C-alpha atoms as one frame of an Amber mdcrd trajectory, in Angstrom:
protein
  23.370 -18.463  96.251  24.747 -15.324  94.309  23.867 -15.941  91.008  24.885
 -13.100  87.874  23.369 -12.430  84.894  24.651 -11.092  81.871  22.615  -9.983
  79.007  22.337  -7.783  75.807  24.786  -9.392  74.121  24.828  -9.939  70.141
  25.771  -9.525  67.174  26.796  -5.796  66.114  29.162  -3.861  62.936  31.611
  -2.088  63.142  31.209   1.420  64.711  27.718   0.302  66.440  26.748   0.092
  69.388  25.634  -1.982  71.897  24.649  -1.947  76.175  25.158  -5.175  78.350
  23.955  -5.235  81.324  24.172  -7.607  84.653  21.694  -8.015  87.465  22.674
  -9.377  90.527  21.078 -11.781  93.518  21.132 -13.418  96.134  22.662 -14.246
  99.791  25.103 -10.176  99.393  22.711  -8.096  99.337  25.630  -5.329  98.355
  28.834  -5.489  96.166  32.218  -4.346  96.389  32.755  -3.454  93.233  31.223
  -4.718  89.950  32.752  -4.927  86.604  32.826  -6.466  82.818  35.939  -9.736
  81.885  36.184 -10.487  78.446  37.501 -13.100  76.652  38.557 -13.103  72.401
  39.278 -16.665  71.216  43.103 -18.149  72.308  44.132 -15.016  74.244  43.239
 -14.798  78.871  40.444 -13.188  79.691  40.945  -9.416  80.505  39.433  -6.539
  82.561  36.949  -4.888  80.463  35.820  -1.989  83.332  34.507  -2.601  86.352
  33.417   0.249  88.900  33.023  -0.042  92.644  30.803   1.154  95.408  31.898
   4.508  95.739  31.842   4.971  92.100  35.726   5.034  91.315  35.863   2.837
  87.675  39.059   2.101  86.205  39.206   1.016  81.943  41.629  -0.982  79.926
  42.858   0.934  77.404  41.745  -0.014  75.085  38.635   0.245  75.353  38.642
   4.097  77.224  36.915   6.551  75.975  34.155   4.023  73.837  34.001   2.744
  76.531  31.877   4.036  79.456  30.184   1.817  83.248  27.655   2.682  85.290
  25.757   1.030  88.492  22.596   1.231  90.525  24.018  -0.283  93.808  20.738
   0.301  94.788  19.277  -3.263  92.111  23.009  -4.561  92.187  22.714  -3.945
  88.619  26.047  -2.873  85.968  25.316  -1.975  82.748  28.463  -0.986  79.395
  27.684   0.970  77.202  29.652   0.121  74.582  30.036   2.617  71.544  31.917
   2.538  68.858  32.898  -0.240  68.318  36.250  -2.355  66.435  36.071  -5.964
  65.446  38.554  -7.132  68.503  35.950  -5.719  70.869  34.847  -9.601  69.795
  34.199 -11.053  72.521  32.747 -13.667  76.341  31.787 -10.766  78.013  32.024
 -11.872  82.231  29.766 -10.216  84.756  32.276 -10.417  87.387  31.382  -9.230
  91.083  33.136  -8.671  94.660  31.491  -8.788  97.418  31.197 -10.180 101.363
  33.319  -6.953 102.207  35.877  -8.394  98.962  36.098 -11.542 100.165  33.982
 -13.872  98.266  34.080 -13.293  93.675  31.409 -14.203  92.188  30.982 -14.715
  87.449  28.257 -14.394  85.655  27.766 -17.315  82.874  28.589 -14.791  80.203
  27.764 -13.124  76.363  28.879 -12.939  73.716  29.409 -10.187  71.467  30.266
 -10.243  67.627  31.804  -7.853  65.998  31.505  -7.520  62.387  30.538  -6.336
  58.778
C-alpha cells in the first residue's frame, strides 16, 4: 500500500517561510508526478504546485514567485518551499502523487499551515 506522509506544517507569521516535505513509500517505486493541493475552510481544494518525473512544474497563480517545488525522484520525496507567506495561504496542505503510469492517485493525510500574526 502506498503511503504519503507530510511534514513541516505549522504556525508562521505573515512574510515568513515554511518548507513542507512529503515522503512516499509503498509498492510503487516511482511516481509520474508529485505535488501539493490545499484546502481552506469553506473553499474548494486547489492545486498549489506539481512536479513530474521530468522536472516540469506547474504552480497556482496565487503562489508563483513565492513558492517553489522540488523532488527527489530516487527518494520519492517532494518538497514545497513557501516564502513570503500570506494569511490567505492558510489551509490544510495535502501531498498528492500519481503512479502506475498515471493510473493511480494517492493522497497524504494533510498538514495544517496557518499564517497569522
